[in-house]
Backbone and ligand atoms as CSV (ligand in chain L), in Angstrom:
chain,resi,resn,atom,element,x,y,z
A,1,MET,N,N,108.474,112.800,88.286
A,1,MET,CA,C,109.465,113.195,87.490
A,1,MET,C,C,109.261,114.796,86.826
A,2,ARG,N,N,110.265,115.299,86.500
A,2,ARG,CA,C,110.182,116.905,85.924
A,2,ARG,C,C,109.550,116.672,84.648
A,3,PRO,N,N,108.844,117.926,83.933
A,3,PRO,CA,C,108.254,117.696,82.817
A,3,PRO,C,C,109.103,117.226,81.663
A,4,ASP,N,N,110.508,117.572,81.937
A,4,ASP,CA,C,111.345,117.292,80.875
A,4,ASP,C,C,112.030,115.868,80.988
A,5,ASP,N,N,111.599,115.096,81.980
A,5,ASP,CA,C,111.908,113.847,82.301
A,5,ASP,C,C,113.324,113.581,82.610
A,6,LEU,N,N,114.060,114.634,83.155
A,6,LEU,CA,C,115.288,114.466,83.320
A,6,LEU,C,C,115.771,114.644,84.829
A,7,CYS,N,N,116.677,113.754,85.198
A,7,CYS,CA,C,117.118,113.776,86.546
A,7,CYS,C,C,117.484,114.976,87.187
A,8,PRO,N,N,116.828,115.295,88.578
A,8,PRO,CA,C,117.181,116.450,89.040
A,8,PRO,C,C,118.750,116.437,89.625
A,9,PHE,N,N,119.432,115.188,89.856
A,9,PHE,CA,C,120.834,115.193,90.279
A,9,PHE,C,C,121.942,115.357,89.036
A,10,CYS,N,N,121.514,114.548,87.924
A,10,CYS,CA,C,122.715,114.349,87.018
A,10,CYS,C,C,122.123,114.858,85.777
A,11,SER,N,N,121.008,115.122,85.546
A,11,SER,CA,C,120.326,115.548,84.094
A,11,SER,C,C,120.299,114.285,83.096
A,12,GLU,N,N,120.381,113.163,83.613
A,12,GLU,CA,C,120.208,111.972,82.751
A,12,GLU,C,C,118.544,111.840,82.671
A,13,GLN,N,N,118.239,110.886,81.676
A,13,GLN,CA,C,116.867,110.611,81.663
A,13,GLN,C,C,116.521,109.948,82.767
A,14,GLU,N,N,115.367,110.438,83.355
A,14,GLU,CA,C,114.895,109.897,84.694
A,14,GLU,C,C,114.032,108.786,84.576
A,15,GLY,N,N,114.035,107.768,85.349
A,15,GLY,CA,C,113.123,106.599,85.325
A,15,GLY,C,C,113.230,105.956,86.657
A,16,CYS,N,N,112.582,104.879,86.724
A,16,CYS,CA,C,112.722,104.031,87.903
A,16,CYS,C,C,114.076,103.550,88.139
A,17,SER,N,N,114.649,102.854,87.329
A,17,SER,CA,C,115.890,102.331,87.329
A,17,SER,C,C,117.006,103.229,87.636
A,18,HIS,N,N,116.844,104.287,87.007
A,18,HIS,CA,C,117.635,105.387,87.043
A,18,HIS,C,C,117.887,105.865,88.673
A,19,LEU,N,N,116.580,106.225,89.054
A,19,LEU,CA,C,116.230,106.829,90.335
A,19,LEU,C,C,116.877,105.853,91.468
A,20,PHE,N,N,116.629,104.741,91.322
A,20,PHE,CA,C,116.976,103.805,92.464
A,20,PHE,C,C,118.081,102.949,92.308
A,21,ILE,N,N,118.798,103.028,91.160
A,21,ILE,CA,C,119.929,102.078,91.013
A,21,ILE,C,C,120.909,102.917,90.388
A,22,SER,N,N,120.888,103.584,89.157
A,22,SER,CA,C,121.994,103.924,88.353
A,22,SER,C,C,122.446,105.255,88.462
A,23,CYS,N,N,121.314,106.208,89.113
A,23,CYS,CA,C,121.721,107.558,89.313
A,23,CYS,C,C,123.102,107.801,90.120
A,24,PRO,N,N,124.090,108.602,89.629
A,24,PRO,CA,C,125.365,108.709,90.592
A,24,PRO,C,C,124.997,109.080,92.057
A,25,ARG,N,N,123.837,109.867,92.169
A,25,ARG,CA,C,123.411,110.230,93.650
A,25,ARG,C,C,122.979,108.888,94.269
A,26,THR,N,N,122.368,108.196,93.692
A,26,THR,CA,C,121.719,106.932,94.448
A,26,THR,C,C,122.864,105.955,94.656
A,27,LYS,N,N,123.841,105.894,93.618
A,27,LYS,CA,C,125.006,104.720,93.803
A,27,LYS,C,C,125.883,105.496,94.886
A,28,SER,N,N,125.878,106.660,95.281
A,28,SER,CA,C,126.606,107.166,96.467
A,28,SER,C,C,126.004,106.738,97.744
A,29,PHE,N,N,124.745,106.764,97.640
A,29,PHE,CA,C,123.973,106.170,99.045
A,29,PHE,C,C,124.328,104.738,99.211
A,30,TRP,N,N,123.868,103.783,98.057
A,30,TRP,CA,C,124.072,102.580,98.126
A,30,TRP,C,C,125.678,102.206,98.664
A,31,ALA,N,N,126.503,102.859,98.013
A,31,ALA,CA,C,127.828,102.648,98.553
A,31,ALA,C,C,128.369,103.215,99.918
A,32,SER,N,N,127.483,104.101,100.506
A,32,SER,CA,C,127.614,104.532,101.920
A,32,SER,C,C,127.053,103.463,102.843
A,33,LEU,N,N,126.516,102.427,102.182
A,33,LEU,CA,C,125.825,101.364,103.446
A,33,LEU,C,C,126.939,100.345,103.452
A,34,SER,N,N,126.741,99.851,104.610
A,34,SER,CA,C,127.738,98.587,104.865
A,34,SER,C,C,127.144,97.208,104.170
A,35,ILE,N,N,127.341,97.129,102.699
A,35,ILE,CA,C,126.856,96.290,102.038
A,35,ILE,C,C,128.038,95.756,101.132
A,36,ASP,N,N,127.889,94.703,100.375
A,36,ASP,CA,C,128.891,94.204,99.404
A,36,ASP,C,C,128.389,94.937,98.017
A,37,PHE,N,N,129.109,96.154,97.847
A,37,PHE,CA,C,128.590,97.176,96.862
A,37,PHE,C,C,128.643,96.387,95.250
A,38,SER,N,N,129.513,95.418,95.319
A,38,SER,CA,C,129.689,94.525,94.108
A,38,SER,C,C,128.731,93.905,93.553
A,39,VAL,N,N,127.517,93.402,94.520
A,39,VAL,CA,C,126.402,93.117,94.290
A,39,VAL,C,C,125.426,93.902,93.282
A,40,MET,N,N,125.642,95.157,93.794
A,40,MET,CA,C,124.866,96.022,92.937
A,40,MET,C,C,125.130,96.191,91.324
A,41,THR,N,N,126.326,95.868,91.071
A,41,THR,CA,C,127.036,96.122,89.620
A,41,THR,C,C,125.984,95.065,88.835
A,42,HIS,N,N,125.254,93.941,89.216
A,42,HIS,CA,C,124.669,93.240,88.568
A,42,HIS,C,C,123.103,93.501,88.560
A,43,VAL,N,N,122.736,94.485,89.191
A,43,VAL,CA,C,121.277,94.989,89.146
A,43,VAL,C,C,120.982,96.025,88.226
A,44,HIS,N,N,120.094,95.996,87.250
A,44,HIS,CA,C,119.852,96.987,86.597
A,44,HIS,C,C,118.360,97.283,86.296
A,45,ASP,N,N,117.355,96.737,87.391
A,45,ASP,CA,C,116.255,97.309,87.595
A,45,ASP,C,C,115.811,96.627,88.748
A,46,ILE,N,N,114.628,97.410,89.299
A,46,ILE,CA,C,114.247,97.201,90.745
A,46,ILE,C,C,113.951,95.901,91.046
A,47,GLU,N,N,113.166,94.987,90.154
A,47,GLU,CA,C,113.092,93.554,90.482
A,47,GLU,C,C,114.141,92.898,90.933
A,48,GLN,N,N,115.407,93.203,90.202
A,48,GLN,CA,C,116.904,92.491,90.443
A,48,GLN,C,C,117.328,92.726,91.767
A,49,LEU,N,N,116.642,93.816,92.373
A,49,LEU,CA,C,117.141,94.077,93.699
A,49,LEU,C,C,116.652,93.058,94.722
A,50,TRP,N,N,115.705,92.234,94.503
A,50,TRP,CA,C,115.005,91.427,95.402
A,50,TRP,C,C,115.911,89.966,95.238
A,51,ILE,N,N,116.362,89.825,94.106
A,51,ILE,CA,C,116.995,88.594,93.640
A,51,ILE,C,C,118.566,88.872,94.165
A,52,ALA,N,N,119.274,90.009,93.994
A,52,ALA,CA,C,120.520,90.116,94.486
A,52,ALA,C,C,120.669,90.176,96.092
A,53,ASN,N,N,119.583,90.755,96.619
A,53,ASN,CA,C,119.356,90.695,98.051
A,53,ASN,C,C,120.784,91.245,98.477
A,54,PRO,N,N,121.000,92.653,98.291
A,54,PRO,CA,C,122.095,93.263,98.807
A,54,PRO,C,C,122.348,93.325,100.302
A,55,PHE,N,N,121.233,93.018,101.074
A,55,PHE,CA,C,121.326,93.179,102.611
A,55,PHE,C,C,121.397,91.606,103.105
A,56,LEU,N,N,121.511,90.747,102.194
A,56,LEU,CA,C,121.569,89.290,102.560
A,56,LEU,C,C,120.525,88.762,103.745
A,57,GLU,N,N,119.273,89.319,103.482
A,57,GLU,CA,C,118.256,89.035,104.317
A,57,GLU,C,C,117.589,87.814,103.808
A,58,PRO,N,N,117.581,86.652,104.410
A,58,PRO,CA,C,116.926,85.563,103.885
A,58,PRO,C,C,115.316,85.305,103.978
A,59,ASN,N,N,115.045,86.005,104.933
A,59,ASN,CA,C,113.364,86.058,104.941
A,59,ASN,C,C,112.819,87.100,104.049
A,60,GLN,N,N,111.985,86.798,103.107
A,60,GLN,CA,C,111.476,87.479,101.956
A,60,GLN,C,C,110.669,88.726,102.483
A,61,ARG,N,N,109.799,88.508,103.445
A,61,ARG,CA,C,109.015,89.489,104.024
A,61,ARG,C,C,109.871,90.542,104.629
A,62,MET,N,N,111.066,90.197,105.209
A,62,MET,CA,C,111.803,91.139,105.889
A,62,MET,C,C,112.681,91.893,104.813
A,63,ARG,N,N,113.086,91.147,103.868
A,63,ARG,CA,C,114.070,91.799,102.856
A,63,ARG,C,C,113.145,92.736,101.987
A,64,THR,N,N,111.858,92.345,101.853
A,64,THR,CA,C,110.934,93.358,101.148
A,64,THR,C,C,110.706,94.754,101.947
A,65,THR,N,N,110.589,94.381,103.131
A,65,THR,CA,C,110.411,95.527,104.337
A,65,THR,C,C,111.670,96.536,104.069
A,66,VAL,N,N,112.806,95.839,104.208
A,66,VAL,CA,C,114.137,96.782,104.222
A,66,VAL,C,C,114.285,97.414,102.930
A,67,LEU,N,N,113.975,96.676,101.845
A,67,LEU,CA,C,114.278,97.180,100.588
A,67,LEU,C,C,113.453,98.425,100.275
A,68,THR,N,N,112.046,98.072,100.651
A,68,THR,CA,C,111.027,99.085,100.456
A,68,THR,C,C,111.405,100.220,101.282
A,69,CYS,N,N,111.912,100.206,102.554
A,69,CYS,CA,C,112.324,101.444,103.338
A,69,CYS,C,C,113.332,102.274,102.435
A,70,VAL,N,N,114.354,101.336,101.884
A,70,VAL,CA,C,115.549,102.007,101.147
A,70,VAL,C,C,114.955,102.988,100.030
A,71,LEU,N,N,114.222,102.152,99.294
A,71,LEU,CA,C,113.738,102.742,97.952
A,71,LEU,C,C,112.764,104.092,98.518
A,72,TRP,N,N,111.927,103.907,99.440
A,72,TRP,CA,C,111.091,104.914,99.961
A,72,TRP,C,C,111.800,106.266,100.162
A,73,ASN,N,N,113.136,106.000,100.985
A,73,ASN,CA,C,113.919,106.928,101.396
A,73,ASN,C,C,114.661,107.872,100.305
A,74,ILE,N,N,115.096,106.955,99.192
A,74,ILE,CA,C,115.880,107.465,98.029
A,74,ILE,C,C,114.780,108.481,97.341
A,75,CYS,N,N,113.585,107.837,97.294
A,75,CYS,CA,C,112.466,108.636,96.605
A,75,CYS,C,C,112.259,110.052,97.264
A,76,LYS,N,N,112.296,109.873,98.696
A,76,LYS,CA,C,112.309,110.969,99.468
A,76,LYS,C,C,113.152,111.934,99.209
A,77,CYS,N,N,114.384,111.778,99.183
A,77,CYS,CA,C,115.730,112.380,98.896
A,77,CYS,C,C,115.561,113.167,97.535
A,78,ARG,N,N,114.998,112.494,96.383
A,78,ARG,CA,C,114.773,112.993,95.180
A,78,ARG,C,C,113.688,114.003,95.246
A,79,ASN,N,N,112.880,113.829,96.032
A,79,ASN,CA,C,111.557,114.755,96.285
A,79,ASN,C,C,112.176,116.001,97.020
A,80,ALA,N,N,112.937,115.836,98.107
A,80,ALA,CA,C,113.469,117.017,98.641
A,80,ALA,C,C,114.186,117.982,97.559
A,81,LYS,N,N,115.194,117.129,96.862
A,81,LYS,CA,C,115.568,118.056,95.837
A,81,LYS,C,C,114.636,118.753,94.884
A,82,VAL,N,N,113.716,117.847,94.302
A,82,VAL,CA,C,112.997,118.672,93.412
A,82,VAL,C,C,111.918,119.676,93.846
A,83,PHE,N,N,111.388,119.492,95.085
A,83,PHE,CA,C,110.362,120.208,95.508
A,83,PHE,C,C,110.737,121.424,96.500
A,84,ARG,N,N,112.095,121.172,97.296
A,84,ARG,CA,C,112.602,122.119,98.315
A,84,ARG,C,C,114.021,122.667,97.802
A,85,GLY,N,N,114.477,122.160,96.855
A,85,GLY,CA,C,115.873,122.222,96.375
A,85,GLY,C,C,116.975,121.843,97.349
A,86,GLU,N,N,116.525,120.889,98.036
A,86,GLU,CA,C,117.726,120.447,99.183
A,86,GLU,C,C,118.392,119.255,98.655
A,87,ASP,N,N,119.725,119.485,99.099
A,87,ASP,CA,C,120.626,118.232,98.725
A,87,ASP,C,C,120.834,117.435,100.091
A,88,GLU,N,N,120.099,116.326,100.261
A,88,GLU,CA,C,120.145,115.565,101.466
A,88,GLU,C,C,121.590,114.778,101.333
A,89,THR,N,N,122.119,114.477,102.563
A,89,THR,CA,C,123.263,113.735,102.822
A,89,THR,C,C,122.936,112.281,102.843
A,90,ASN,N,N,123.877,111.470,102.569
A,90,ASN,CA,C,123.686,109.927,102.722
A,90,ASN,C,C,123.332,109.688,104.186
A,91,ALA,N,N,123.977,110.401,105.117
A,91,ALA,CA,C,123.480,110.197,106.725
A,91,ALA,C,C,121.979,110.466,106.981
A,92,GLN,N,N,121.336,111.746,106.244
A,92,GLN,CA,C,120.227,111.785,106.372
A,92,GLN,C,C,119.177,110.659,105.895
A,93,ILE,N,N,119.630,110.234,104.689
A,93,ILE,CA,C,118.839,109.152,104.111
A,93,ILE,C,C,118.890,108.136,105.002
A,94,SER,N,N,119.989,107.580,105.372
A,94,SER,CA,C,120.207,106.536,106.338
A,94,SER,C,C,119.355,106.702,107.723
A,95,ARG,N,N,119.360,107.968,108.245
A,95,ARG,CA,C,118.705,108.381,109.572
A,95,ARG,C,C,117.084,108.132,109.390
A,96,ARG,N,N,116.731,108.387,108.251
A,96,ARG,CA,C,115.338,108.364,107.949
A,96,ARG,C,C,115.022,106.744,107.652
A,97,CYS,N,N,115.782,106.107,107.220
A,97,CYS,CA,C,115.483,104.515,107.047
A,97,CYS,C,C,115.533,104.198,108.566
A,98,TYR,N,N,116.264,104.501,109.295
A,98,TYR,CA,C,116.528,104.005,110.898
A,98,TYR,C,C,115.183,104.470,111.383
A,99,ASP,N,N,114.707,105.580,111.259
A,99,ASP,CA,C,113.336,106.069,111.971
A,99,ASP,C,C,112.115,105.384,111.527
A,100,ASP,N,N,112.266,105.014,110.053
A,100,ASP,CA,C,111.011,104.431,109.451
A,100,ASP,C,C,111.001,103.169,110.028
A,101,LEU,N,N,112.151,102.306,110.028
A,101,LEU,CA,C,112.089,100.714,110.374
A,101,LEU,C,C,111.526,100.762,111.865
A,102,ARG,N,N,112.000,101.545,112.668
A,102,ARG,CA,C,111.610,101.700,114.111
A,102,ARG,C,C,110.037,101.982,114.221
A,103,LEU,N,N,109.687,102.937,113.294
A,103,LEU,CA,C,108.086,103.205,113.327
A,103,LEU,C,C,107.386,102.016,112.787
A,104,TRP,N,N,107.758,101.419,111.782
A,104,TRP,CA,C,107.227,100.214,111.099
A,104,TRP,C,C,107.035,98.873,112.154
A,105,SER,N,N,108.171,99.014,112.942
A,105,SER,CA,C,108.219,97.804,113.892
A,105,SER,C,C,107.167,98.035,114.913
A,106,HIS,N,N,106.657,98.941,114.949
A,106,HIS,CA,C,105.329,98.897,115.987
A,106,HIS,C,C,104.117,98.517,115.532
A,107,ARG,N,N,104.067,98.211,114.207
A,107,ARG,CA,C,102.999,97.560,113.490
A,107,ARG,C,C,103.276,96.088,113.150
A,108,CYS,N,N,104.340,95.411,113.769
A,108,CYS,CA,C,104.585,93.923,113.666
A,108,CYS,C,C,103.636,93.281,114.566
A,109,PHE,N,N,102.982,91.983,114.080
A,109,PHE,CA,C,102.366,91.319,114.846
A,109,PHE,C,C,103.068,90.497,115.929
A,110,SER,N,N,104.226,89.852,115.297
A,110,SER,CA,C,105.048,89.142,116.005
A,110,SER,C,C,106.165,89.783,116.842
A,111,SER,N,N,106.428,89.435,117.717
A,111,SER,CA,C,107.557,89.994,118.600
A,111,SER,C,C,109.012,89.654,117.639
A,112,SER,N,N,109.125,88.652,117.180
A,112,SER,CA,C,110.255,88.205,116.417
A,112,SER,C,C,110.486,89.257,115.251
A,113,ALA,N,N,109.492,89.358,114.613
A,113,ALA,CA,C,109.405,90.416,113.428
A,113,ALA,C,C,109.785,91.796,114.053
A,114,LYS,N,N,109.165,92.053,114.946
A,114,LYS,CA,C,109.435,93.484,115.481
A,114,LYS,C,C,111.009,93.646,115.896
A,115,ASP,N,N,111.531,92.720,116.554
A,115,ASP,CA,C,112.681,92.663,116.954
A,115,ASP,C,C,113.845,92.591,115.750
A,116,LYS,N,N,113.412,91.836,114.704
A,116,LYS,CA,C,114.177,91.829,113.689
A,116,LYS,C,C,114.306,93.125,112.974
A,117,LEU,N,N,113.013,93.901,112.785
A,117,LEU,CA,C,113.200,95.161,112.254
A,117,LEU,C,C,113.934,96.346,113.105
A,118,ILE,N,N,113.836,96.186,114.350
A,118,ILE,CA,C,114.656,97.066,115.108
A,118,ILE,C,C,116.031,96.977,114.945
A,119,GLU,N,N,116.378,95.418,114.833
A,119,GLU,CA,C,117.804,95.206,114.335
A,119,GLU,C,C,118.265,95.802,113.092
A,120,TRP,N,N,117.377,95.596,112.102
A,120,TRP,CA,C,117.662,96.216,110.823
A,120,TRP,C,C,117.876,97.774,110.981
A,121,SER,N,N,117.036,98.360,111.825
A,121,SER,CA,C,116.923,99.788,111.962
A,121,SER,C,C,118.453,100.168,112.469
A,122,SER,N,N,119.015,99.329,113.263
A,122,SER,CA,C,120.310,99.753,113.817
A,122,SER,C,C,121.548,99.650,112.651
A,123,PHE,N,N,121.198,98.842,111.456
A,123,PHE,CA,C,122.126,98.780,110.330
A,123,PHE,C,C,122.310,100.410,109.815
A,124,PHE,N,N,121.144,101.191,109.898
A,124,PHE,CA,C,121.354,102.484,109.233
A,124,PHE,C,C,121.659,103.482,110.233
A,125,SER,N,N,122.036,103.099,111.481
A,125,SER,CA,C,122.280,104.201,112.439
A,125,SER,C,C,123.752,104.475,112.461
L,1,ZN,ZN,ZN,120.579,110.931,87.940
C-alpha cells in the first residue's frame, strides 16, 4: 500500500477487499473472465470468494489454486502500477494466470491434478 493508503487505480481507501474485489480496476478484470459475474455481487471479502466459488470448481484444493493464482496476479497488476507506473491490460493479467497455472502444474504429484491445472490454464488463454 502507498503511505497514504490510497488505491493507485481509483484513489479510494486501499485494503485487501478493495484491491481484490471492489476496486473498479479489479472488477474490470473479474468481468473480463468467462464466469457468472453476478456471483461477485455477493462477495465483500476474500474469504467469501471461496464460498461464492466464481469458477464453479468443486474440488477445494483446485479451487484454492485457481483463486490464489487470480489474486496473485491481481496483486502483480497493482504492483506494476505502483512500482513501474504500468497499466496492465486484462489480457496481460489473464496471460500471467495461464503461465502460472502451467508452471504450477509441473509441481503436481498426481497426473490428474496436473491435467486439471492445465485445463484451468486454458480458461485464461
Ligand atoms: Zn481502487
